[in-house]
N, C-alpha and C positions, 0 to 999 in steps of 0.2 A: 504493499499499500504506500501511497505518497504521503509525505509529511502532513499536507493539509487534511487528507482523509483521517489520518490517525488522530489529529487534534480534534477534528469534528466529532469522532467517535467518543474520545475521552471526555470532552466537554459535554457531549450529549448524554453520557451516562451520569455525569456528576451533578449537572445543574438541577435535575429534578429532586435529587437528594438534598441539595442545599436549600432549595426554595421550599421544601416541606418542612423544614425546621421550625419549631415554635419556641416560645421562651423557655419552656421546661427543658426540651431536648438541646436548646442551645447552650445550656449550662452543663451538659453531660460531658464526662471525661472522654478523652480519645487516646488513640495509640501513640500520638505525638506527646512526649513527655511534657508535663506541666500545662498542657493546653486543653481548653474546653472546645467544643464544637465552634462556638462563636469565634474563638481565637483562630481556629483553622480558617474560617470563612474570611476573617479580616486579612489573614496572610494571603489567601488566594486572590482577594480584591487587589492587594498591592501587586501581586504578580501579573494580573491581567492589566493593570494600569501601566505597569513597566512594559509589558508587551506592546500596548498601543503606542507608546512612545518609541520603542525600538523599531517598530514596523514603519515609522515615519522618520527614522534617523539614518539616512544612508551613510555609509562609511567609504572613505577612499583608501584607507590603509589595508594592509595585508591581514587575512584571517589569522587569528592567533589561538583560537579554541574551536573544537567541533563539538558535536552532540555528547561525546564521551568525556573529553578532557575538561569541558566546562564544569563538570561536577567535582573535580579534584580539589577545588577551593572550599567546598561546602562540607566541612567536617564538624561533627558534634563535639561537645565537651571542650570547646575553646571559649576564650573571653568574648569574641565577637558573636559566637552562637548564644551564649547566655544573655548578652546584651539585647540580641535580636528577640529572643523569647520574652524578655521582660517588656521591651517596647511594645510588642504585639499584644501581650496581656493587658497592658495599660490602655492602649488605644481601643481595643475591642471592647473593653468594659465601659468605655464612654458612651457606647450605644445603649440607650434605655430598653430597646427591643431588638431582637435578632432579625425580625422580618424585613425592615428596611435595609439593614446591612446585607442580608442575603439577596434581596431584590437588586440592590446596587451592584453587587458582584455579578449576578446573573446578566444584567443589562450590559455591563463592561465586557464580560466574557463573550457575549453574542457580538459585540462590536469587534472584538478581537478576531472572530471567525470571519467576519465580512472584510476586515482589513487584510487578513492573511491571504484571502483569495484574490486580492488586488495586486499581490506580490508574487514574483517568481521565486521558486525555491532556491535558485541560484544567486538571487540578489544578496548583496553584502550589506549588513547593517551593524550598528554599534549599540551595546548595552552593557552596564556595569563595568565599564572600563575595558571591555573586550570587543573584538570584531569577529563576527561569524556570519554564516549564511542564513538566510530566512528559513531554509529547510531545517537547519540545525537548531535555530531558535524555536521553531514549532515543535520539534522533538522535546526540547527542555520543558516546554509548556505542557505537552502531553504527559511527560514523566511526572511533572509536579502535580498535575491534576490526578493522575492515577495513584500515586503514593498517598496523596492527602484523601482521596476517596476511601482508601483502605484505613486511614486514620480515623475516619468517622465511623468505621466499623458497622456500616449498614449497606446493603445492596452489593452488587458485584461490579467492579470496574469493567470497562469495555475489554474485549479480547485484544483488539489492536493496541490499546494502551498498556495492557499487561505484557504483550509481546515486545513492545518498544522498551519498556523498563528493563526487561530481561536483556535485550540486546545492549543496553547502556551498561547494565551491571556486569555483563560478560566482558564488555570492552574494558571496564575498570579492573576486573579480575585478571584479565589476560587470557582467558580460556573459557569455553562453555562450562557453565556450572553443572556439577553432578546432581544438584538438588532439582529434581524434575518438577515439583509443584511450583507454579509461577508465584502464587500468593505467598506461600511459605518462604520461597527464596527472597522475595522482595522484603518481607518483614524482617528476616535476619540480616539481610545485606544492607538495610538502611537503619539498623539498630532499634527497630520497633520491638523485636523479641529476640531472646537469646537462642542461639543454635542448640539443638539437642546433641547428646553424645553421638548419635548416629550421624547427624549432619556434620559434626565436627570431623568425624572419621572419613566421611565422603569428601570433605573439602581439604582434608589433610592440613598441610602447613598454611594454606590460604585462610583457614578459619581465624588465624591471628591477625589477619589484615581487616576483619570486620569491625565496624561497619564501613562499607565502601564510600558511602556519603550518608549524611543524615539531615 
């Protein structure tokens, strides 16, 4: 599948889940450490807003990251990661109700899908201090949406989204993962859950490299 189609499928699976949140479920815990559902939605909103800016920010420099290497900077248990979690919690809590926040995210995400279709996958754009192709940007968005879909622990992400996350994780791992269940692989490779003894044995020395990003 093309990057545009993967993003369409990933957002298409996630948006109904997000817009169905009410104030009670918005405060529910998630698989993302220290975040409630509304925290995840606020984070997703920021990602969609960044995507809109990136899709309208052409770059003239050389590409310096692709859809795999982009994720090497996003490691958990760092000072920057902790600060980001705190910022998201504070900002998400400022919304008195989760409904308007969810609707703003959905509205922005739909705009991203339209803007993405207006660009060629080969176009080069800038975001977060990096230069990459539109196709690789769309992959990062699909990966983000799919992982956070699992954080909300409800519904099943799109098959194209799961397959894209696996491709990225395998790229970071440097080989196809022997963990065959896509969801389980994603959860342990992004630090959402700890690998079992059987999974550690399958991954051998690579188990010490987990999480690959978080």
